[in-house]
N, C-alpha and C positions, 0 to 999 in steps of 0.2 A: 504494500500500500504506500502511496505517496503522501507527503506532507506539503502544506502550502501555508505561507505567511502573508497576511494582508496588512500592509503598512498604511498609515495615514487615513484610516477609516474614521470618519467623524463620530464623536461620542454618541450623538443622537441616533445615528444609523445603527450602531451596535446596540443601543438601548431598545430601539424599535424591533430589531431582530430578536433580542432576548425576550421581549414581551410576547412577540408572536410565537416564539418557541414554547414559552411557558403556557400560552393558551392552547397550544397543540399537545402539551403534555410531554414534550421532549426537551433535551438539552439544547443549548445554543449551538454547540458543535454539531449535533445530529441535524439540527434544522439547517444550518449553513451547508452541511454536506448534501442534504436533500436538494436544496436550491441549486447548488453547483452541478449535481448529477442531472437534474432536470434540464438545466440550461445547456449542458454539454450534449444532450440528445436532440435539442431543438435545431433543426436544419433550416429554419427560416431566417437565421441570422445572416445579414448581408453587411459586409464591411462598408464603412462610410466612403462615399465618393469625395475625394479631396476638392474637386471643383465645386460641387454642391455645398460642401461644408464651408469653403472660403466665401462663396456667395452669400451664405446665410449670415456670416459674421462681418464681412467686409464689403458687401454689395452696395449698390447705389441707394438702397433703402436706408443705409446707415451713414450716408453722407460721404462715401468714398467712391470716387469714380476715377479709375486709372486707365488712361487711353492705351490701347495696345498698339505696338509698332506695326506699321504696314509690312506685309509679307509679300514676297514675290513668288511666282509659281516655281521657279528653279534658279539655280546659280548660273552665272554666265559661263560661256565656254572658255576654257583655258587653252591658249596656244603656246606650245613649248618650242616653237621654231624661232 
């Protein structure tokens, strides 16, 4: 069996998990294990798209508009003669 350490978990998150575990009648460790095992089986997880994520936080809705440089379809032909 593997072990995992979770650092910088906010105190309120740990307390909420502890309360939910107690309501379920199991330990915090067993409750966290159940959550992780369930999440690891979920195949619906899609990693975030960096372009969409950047637009969400830095798009024109947030007052940031960075003009993109013009792009040409191809590079010029190089003549070695």
